[in-house]
N, CA, C and O of each residue as an XYZ file, in Angstrom:
468
protein
N     -23.081     33.396    -66.187
C     -22.788     34.239    -65.312
C     -23.039     36.088    -65.419
O     -23.243     36.904    -64.521
N     -22.912     36.269    -66.963
C     -22.969     37.877    -66.892
C     -24.470     37.776    -66.699
O     -24.902     38.129    -65.602
N     -25.448     37.279    -67.749
C     -26.906     37.282    -67.662
C     -27.526     37.363    -66.164
O     -28.295     38.279    -65.875
N     -27.217     36.521    -65.373
C     -27.413     36.692    -63.938
C     -26.698     37.916    -62.983
O     -27.239     38.233    -61.924
N     -25.923     38.323    -63.263
C     -25.491     39.356    -62.714
C     -26.109     40.728    -63.380
O     -26.240     41.792    -62.775
N     -26.466     40.478    -64.772
C     -27.322     41.422    -65.431
C     -28.430     42.027    -65.009
O     -28.736     43.186    -64.727
N     -29.266     40.414    -65.036
C     -30.794     40.321    -64.578
C     -30.779     41.045    -63.090
O     -31.561     41.960    -62.833
N     -29.825     40.551    -62.145
C     -30.259     41.209    -60.689
C     -29.916     42.549    -60.529
O     -30.537     43.252    -59.732
N     -28.827     43.058    -61.322
C     -28.889     44.333    -61.360
C     -30.089     45.432    -61.828
O     -30.333     46.501    -61.270
N     -30.657     44.955    -62.819
C     -31.894     45.498    -63.218
C     -32.801     45.473    -62.330
O     -33.366     46.532    -62.058
N     -33.227     44.060    -61.543
C     -34.236     43.987    -60.377
C     -33.932     44.751    -59.135
O     -34.699     44.974    -58.198
N     -32.582     45.147    -59.290
C     -31.788     45.993    -57.970
C     -32.646     47.521    -58.425
O     -33.357     48.177    -57.664
N     -32.405     47.770    -59.567
C     -32.680     49.423    -59.865
C     -34.222     49.433    -60.135
O     -34.706     50.552    -60.308
N     -35.062     48.364    -60.198
C     -36.498     48.157    -59.997
C     -36.760     48.492    -61.913
O     -37.681     49.178    -62.356
N     -35.910     47.943    -62.582
C     -36.334     47.725    -64.134
C     -36.263     46.226    -64.536
O     -35.665     45.345    -63.918
N     -36.936     46.101    -65.615
C     -36.743     44.732    -66.377
C     -35.418     44.921    -67.411
O     -35.034     46.046    -67.730
N     -34.913     43.967    -67.786
C     -33.986     43.909    -68.711
C     -34.143     44.840    -69.832
O     -33.401     45.816    -69.939
N     -35.270     44.530    -70.849
C     -35.291     45.062    -72.055
C     -35.553     46.551    -71.943
O     -35.171     47.100    -72.976
N     -36.071     47.419    -71.056
C     -36.119     48.590    -70.918
C     -34.939     49.372    -70.436
O     -34.754     50.569    -70.654
N     -33.936     48.339    -69.563
C     -32.597     49.199    -69.372
C     -31.677     48.969    -70.650
O     -30.816     49.809    -70.912
N     -31.847     47.835    -71.457
C     -31.324     47.649    -72.801
C     -31.644     49.236    -73.452
O     -30.892     50.208    -73.519
N     -33.129     49.064    -73.914
C     -33.554     50.243    -74.817
C     -32.968     51.439    -74.486
O     -32.471     52.098    -75.399
N     -32.913     51.985    -72.984
C     -32.210     53.089    -72.325
C     -30.821     53.250    -72.817
O     -30.391     54.394    -72.965
N     -30.011     52.139    -73.107
C     -28.587     52.457    -73.421
C     -28.535     52.089    -74.983
O     -27.406     51.948    -75.451
N     -29.602     51.922    -75.819
C     -29.370     51.893    -77.388
C     -29.351     50.484    -77.772
O     -28.945     50.312    -78.921
N     -29.705     49.336    -77.077
C     -29.954     48.035    -77.578
C     -31.146     47.934    -77.658
O     -32.029     48.593    -77.110
N     -31.228     46.628    -78.736
C     -32.767     45.947    -79.270
C     -33.042     44.942    -78.097
O     -32.365     44.899    -77.069
N     -33.806     44.371    -78.294
C     -34.470     43.586    -77.180
C     -34.044     42.040    -77.522
O     -33.964     41.183    -76.642
N     -33.787     41.793    -78.877
C     -33.000     40.503    -79.646
C     -31.621     40.608    -78.974
O     -31.109     39.508    -78.767
N     -30.904     41.667    -78.587
C     -29.639     41.399    -78.139
C     -29.800     41.021    -76.622
O     -29.101     40.133    -76.135
N     -30.818     41.772    -75.813
C     -31.114     40.989    -74.587
C     -31.398     39.723    -74.701
O     -30.890     38.937    -73.901
N     -32.218     39.289    -75.660
C     -32.754     37.687    -75.731
C     -31.083     36.605    -75.975
O     -30.959     35.432    -75.624
N     -30.102     37.399    -76.601
C     -28.761     36.686    -76.925
C     -28.258     36.304    -75.394
O     -27.964     35.208    -74.916
N     -28.270     37.473    -74.878
C     -27.680     37.343    -73.383
C     -28.191     36.489    -72.486
O     -27.469     35.710    -71.864
N     -29.647     36.556    -72.312
C     -30.627     35.524    -71.845
C     -29.960     34.023    -72.147
O     -29.651     33.311    -71.192
N     -29.764     33.600    -73.449
C     -29.187     32.398    -73.795
C     -27.819     32.149    -73.917
O     -27.238     31.482    -74.774
N     -27.292     32.873    -72.787
C     -25.695     32.828    -72.880
C     -24.632     33.664    -73.752
O     -23.452     33.326    -73.841
N     -25.120     34.664    -74.313
C     -24.344     35.472    -75.152
C     -23.709     36.369    -74.156
O     -24.336     36.323    -73.097
N     -22.638     37.210    -74.113
C     -22.040     37.990    -73.586
C     -22.079     39.202    -74.672
O     -22.101     39.064    -75.895
N     -22.082     40.338    -73.988
C     -22.166     41.588    -74.591
C     -20.745     41.855    -75.314
O     -19.831     41.058    -75.099
N     -20.546     42.943    -76.151
C     -19.498     43.440    -76.636
C     -18.713     44.771    -75.783
O     -19.403     45.626    -75.227
N     -17.502     44.815    -75.764
C     -16.762     45.364    -75.023
C     -17.374     46.843    -74.838
O     -17.310     47.391    -73.738
N     -17.931     47.430    -75.874
C     -18.116     48.976    -75.886
C     -19.610     48.849    -74.957
O     -19.777     49.653    -74.039
N     -20.561     47.907    -75.222
C     -21.985     47.413    -74.595
C     -21.322     47.083    -72.916
O     -22.119     47.156    -71.980
N     -20.397     46.859    -72.739
C     -20.121     46.123    -71.191
C     -19.600     47.334    -70.357
O     -19.890     47.427    -69.164
N     -18.826     48.265    -70.997
C     -18.432     49.803    -70.684
C     -19.806     50.276    -70.470
O     -20.086     50.447    -69.284
N     -20.860     50.565    -71.436
C     -22.319     51.152    -71.320
C     -23.017     50.807    -70.003
O     -23.501     51.605    -69.201
N     -22.975     49.216    -69.910
C     -23.714     48.477    -68.856
C     -23.136     48.756    -67.149
O     -23.737     48.631    -66.082
N     -21.840     49.142    -67.431
C     -20.869     49.462    -66.129
C     -21.327     50.420    -65.557
O     -21.846     50.547    -64.448
N     -21.025     51.402    -66.709
C     -21.274     52.785    -66.417
C     -22.838     53.057    -65.824
O     -23.035     53.668    -64.774
N     -23.686     52.619    -66.491
C     -25.488     52.677    -66.343
C     -25.454     52.031    -64.748
O     -26.077     52.701    -63.925
N     -24.844     50.906    -64.292
C     -24.894     50.159    -62.942
C     -23.933     50.611    -61.919
O     -24.012     50.213    -60.757
N     -22.936     51.518    -62.367
C     -22.109     51.726    -61.728
C     -21.297     50.654    -60.837
O     -20.955     50.663    -59.655
N     -21.148     49.841    -61.759
C     -20.276     48.487    -61.421
C     -19.032     48.540    -62.430
O     -18.835     49.372    -63.315
N     -18.131     47.283    -62.022
C     -17.096     47.049    -62.881
C     -17.442     46.135    -63.669
O     -18.093     45.151    -63.319
N     -16.846     46.473    -65.391
C     -16.979     45.148    -66.116
C     -16.554     43.939    -65.421
O     -17.306     42.964    -65.432
N     -15.644     43.902    -64.932
C     -14.833     42.363    -63.985
C     -16.715     41.879    -63.335
O     -17.372     40.912    -63.724
N     -17.105     42.844    -62.379
C     -18.103     42.363    -61.695
C     -19.389     41.741    -62.782
O     -20.102     40.792    -62.459
N     -19.526     42.579    -64.285
C     -20.579     42.020    -64.746
C     -19.959     40.684    -65.594
O     -20.772     39.887    -66.062
N     -18.853     40.509    -65.737
C     -18.501     39.243    -66.312
C     -18.253     38.214    -65.005
O     -17.775     37.159    -65.422
N     -18.399     38.210    -63.853
C     -18.292     37.330    -62.959
C     -16.819     37.184    -62.463
O     -16.511     36.213    -61.771
N     -15.928     38.112    -62.797
C     -14.334     38.412    -62.422
C     -14.404     38.754    -61.212
O     -13.615     38.271    -60.400
N     -15.398     39.691    -60.824
C     -15.334     40.080    -59.486
C     -16.322     39.832    -58.558
O     -17.424     39.637    -59.072
N     -16.279     39.773    -57.287
C     -17.482     39.589    -56.245
C     -17.780     40.951    -56.040
O     -18.901     40.947    -55.531
N     -17.386     42.130    -56.160
C     -17.405     43.338    -55.667
C     -18.613     44.417    -56.485
O     -18.789     44.383    -57.703
N     -19.210     45.150    -55.740
C     -19.966     45.851    -56.482
C     -20.054     47.517    -55.930
O     -20.232     47.648    -54.719
N     -19.955     48.572    -56.629
C     -19.843     49.858    -55.591
C     -21.377     49.852    -55.160
O     -22.363     49.461    -55.784
N     -21.238     50.500    -53.694
C     -22.462     50.998    -53.102
C     -22.095     52.220    -52.366
O     -21.120     52.226    -51.614
N     -22.901     53.345    -52.567
C     -22.558     54.944    -51.929
C     -21.024     55.216    -52.609
O     -20.491     56.249    -52.203
N     -20.395     54.571    -53.407
C     -19.100     54.932    -53.757
C     -18.243     54.089    -53.378
O     -17.086     54.230    -53.775
N     -18.615     52.903    -52.441
C     -17.202     52.068    -52.055
C     -17.577     51.019    -52.520
O     -18.758     50.881    -52.840
N     -16.595     49.947    -52.685
C     -16.437     48.607    -53.125
C     -16.963     47.952    -52.098
O     -16.494     48.209    -50.990
N     -17.962     47.042    -52.196
C     -18.376     45.981    -51.135
C     -19.004     44.737    -51.756
O     -19.860     44.857    -52.633
N     -18.538     43.372    -51.255
C     -19.002     42.059    -51.848
C     -20.104     42.069    -52.166
O     -20.750     42.512    -51.216
N     -20.745     41.829    -52.993
C     -22.286     41.595    -53.060
C     -22.686     40.240    -52.689
O     -21.970     39.332    -53.111
N     -23.641     39.959    -52.017
C     -24.338     38.389    -51.771
C     -24.998     37.908    -52.536
O     -25.833     38.583    -53.140
N     -24.901     37.094    -52.672
C     -25.696     35.976    -53.810
C     -26.896     36.098    -53.682
O     -27.450     35.985    -52.588
N     -27.520     36.355    -54.798
C     -28.913     36.789    -54.784
C     -29.665     35.575    -54.509
O     -29.089     34.503    -54.320
N     -30.954     35.701    -54.477
C     -31.775     34.717    -54.384
C     -31.705     33.621    -55.666
O     -31.728     32.393    -55.580
N     -31.619     34.382    -56.782
C     -31.567     33.406    -57.777
C     -30.199     32.538    -57.992
O     -30.200     31.395    -58.449
N     -29.140     33.192    -57.628
C     -28.143     32.414    -57.505
C     -27.789     31.197    -56.517
O     -27.127     30.182    -56.732
N     -28.528     31.693    -55.227
C     -28.572     30.807    -54.277
C     -29.625     29.474    -54.726
O     -29.216     28.364    -54.384
N     -30.495     29.512    -55.214
C     -31.316     28.661    -55.969
C     -30.837     27.631    -57.017
O     -31.212     26.458    -57.005
N     -30.011     28.133    -57.896
C     -29.343     27.426    -58.727
C     -28.279     26.692    -57.951
O     -28.110     25.486    -58.130
N     -27.542     27.397    -57.079
C     -26.560     26.599    -56.477
C     -27.281     25.364    -55.512
O     -26.981     24.178    -55.647
N     -28.102     25.775    -54.697
C     -28.897     24.575    -53.978
C     -29.660     23.460    -55.291
O     -29.780     22.256    -55.065
N     -30.080     24.032    -56.509
C     -30.737     22.859    -57.668
C     -29.350     22.188    -57.783
O     -29.288     21.018    -57.407
N     -28.304     22.738    -58.222
C     -26.885     21.836    -58.733
C     -26.960     20.950    -57.470
O     -27.408     19.808    -57.570
N     -26.519     21.457    -56.235
C     -26.326     20.277    -55.255
C     -27.218     19.079    -55.304
O     -26.864     17.900    -55.323
N     -28.631     19.644    -55.324
C     -30.047     18.457    -55.114
C     -29.765     17.542    -56.291
O     -30.191     16.396    -56.145
N     -29.079     17.832    -57.528
C     -29.247     16.632    -58.612
C     -27.875     15.828    -58.208
O     -27.574     14.904    -58.965
N     -27.151     16.046    -57.268
C     -25.998     14.777    -56.974
C     -26.835     14.137    -55.556
O     -26.104     13.364    -54.936
N     -27.683     14.247    -55.178
C     -28.011     13.422    -53.915
C     -29.128     12.154    -54.489
O     -29.874     12.065    -55.464
N     -28.833     11.361    -53.454
C     -29.865      9.877    -53.825
C     -31.005     10.132    -53.022
O     -31.046     11.067    -52.222
N     -31.850      9.404    -53.192
C     -33.052      9.359    -52.462
C     -33.067      9.556    -50.744
O     -33.843     10.135    -49.984
N     -32.208      9.022    -50.604
C     -31.932      9.380    -48.819
C     -31.676     10.556    -48.559
O     -32.313     11.114    -47.665
N     -30.671     11.242    -49.277
C     -30.281     12.467    -49.646
C     -31.214     13.464    -49.694
O     -31.388     14.373    -48.883
N     -31.906     13.181    -50.885
C     -33.536     14.125    -51.028
C     -34.436     13.756    -49.984
O     -35.321     14.612    -49.969
N     -34.613     13.002    -49.214
C     -35.319     12.921    -47.962
C     -34.989     13.968    -46.944
O     -35.708     14.849    -46.473
N     -33.685     13.655    -46.704
C     -33.336     14.571    -45.594
C     -33.303     16.268    -45.988
O     -33.499     17.191    -45.197
N     -33.006     16.364    -47.400
C     -32.910     17.981    -47.641
C     -34.507     18.249    -47.207
O     -34.920     19.012    -46.334
N     -35.191     17.463    -48.007
C     -37.021     18.052    -47.480
C     -37.057     17.882    -46.203
O     -37.510     18.919    -45.716
N     -36.853     17.229    -45.509
C     -37.028     17.448    -43.859
C     -36.646     18.505    -43.355
O     -37.342     19.158    -42.578
N     -35.174     18.912    -43.822
C     -34.496     19.938    -43.114
C     -35.175     21.195    -43.596
O     -35.332     22.193    -42.893
N     -35.592     21.061    -44.933
C     -36.171     22.784    -45.495
C     -37.479     22.935    -44.966
O     -38.026     24.032    -44.861
N     -38.100     21.628    -44.560
C     -39.736     21.744    -43.935
C     -39.204     22.151    -42.732
O     -39.782     23.195    -42.431
N     -38.364     21.842    -41.860
C     -38.168     22.200    -40.133
C     -37.844     23.341    -40.582
O     -38.869     24.016    -40.484
N     -36.858     24.098    -41.108
C     -36.229     25.595    -41.501
C     -37.676     26.288    -41.677
O     -38.234     26.885    -40.757
N     -38.150     26.156    -42.814
C     -39.479     27.065    -43.000
C     -40.549     26.919    -41.879
O     -41.204     27.928    -41.619
N     -40.825     25.660    -41.115
C     -41.947     25.804    -40.064
C     -41.193     26.858    -38.712
O     -41.854     27.685    -38.085
N     -40.183     26.674    -38.553
C     -39.466     27.308    -37.415
C     -39.084     28.657    -37.692
O     -38.885     29.338    -36.686
N     -38.946     29.161    -38.687
C     -38.803     30.626    -39.128
C     -39.872     31.182    -39.632
O     -39.651     32.312    -40.068
N     -40.731     30.888    -39.716
C     -42.232     31.185    -40.342
C     -41.740     32.021    -41.587
O     -41.993     33.223    -41.504
N     -41.128     31.635    -42.645
C     -40.595     32.555    -43.726
C     -42.295     32.771    -44.682
O     -43.230     31.986    -44.842
N     -42.122     33.869    -45.040
C     -43.224     34.321    -46.160
C     -43.093     33.881    -47.249
O     -41.979     34.069    -47.738
N     -43.953     33.242    -47.969
C     -43.887     32.742    -49.393
C     -43.798     33.794    -50.264
O     -44.500     34.796    -50.120
N     -42.797     33.637    -51.390
C     -42.731     34.899    -52.433
C     -43.750     35.052    -52.904
O     -43.922     35.954    -53.724
């Protein structure tokens, strides 16, 4: 949860994770540890919370709220989080379910003319 939130905050700010880490005095090795499931220590969590103007609880996945223009608002799931959620559900489907998902998503794309990323 921490990595997803950190990564998405970086993307929202238009920066990559390593440069953000460097700005607050961290090595790229620390950032790699987070990507592989590590969690920053308390001091670093506080620095990140201040940098992004979010709560430590938000960074750790304990709160769905983020501060925008000084107000706490629920953060929508990001594309990455939604794709992970969909992938987890797909793993549980049998062939019939997979076929229905494939048909539904094709119909959804065709009817809404979504842009390719």
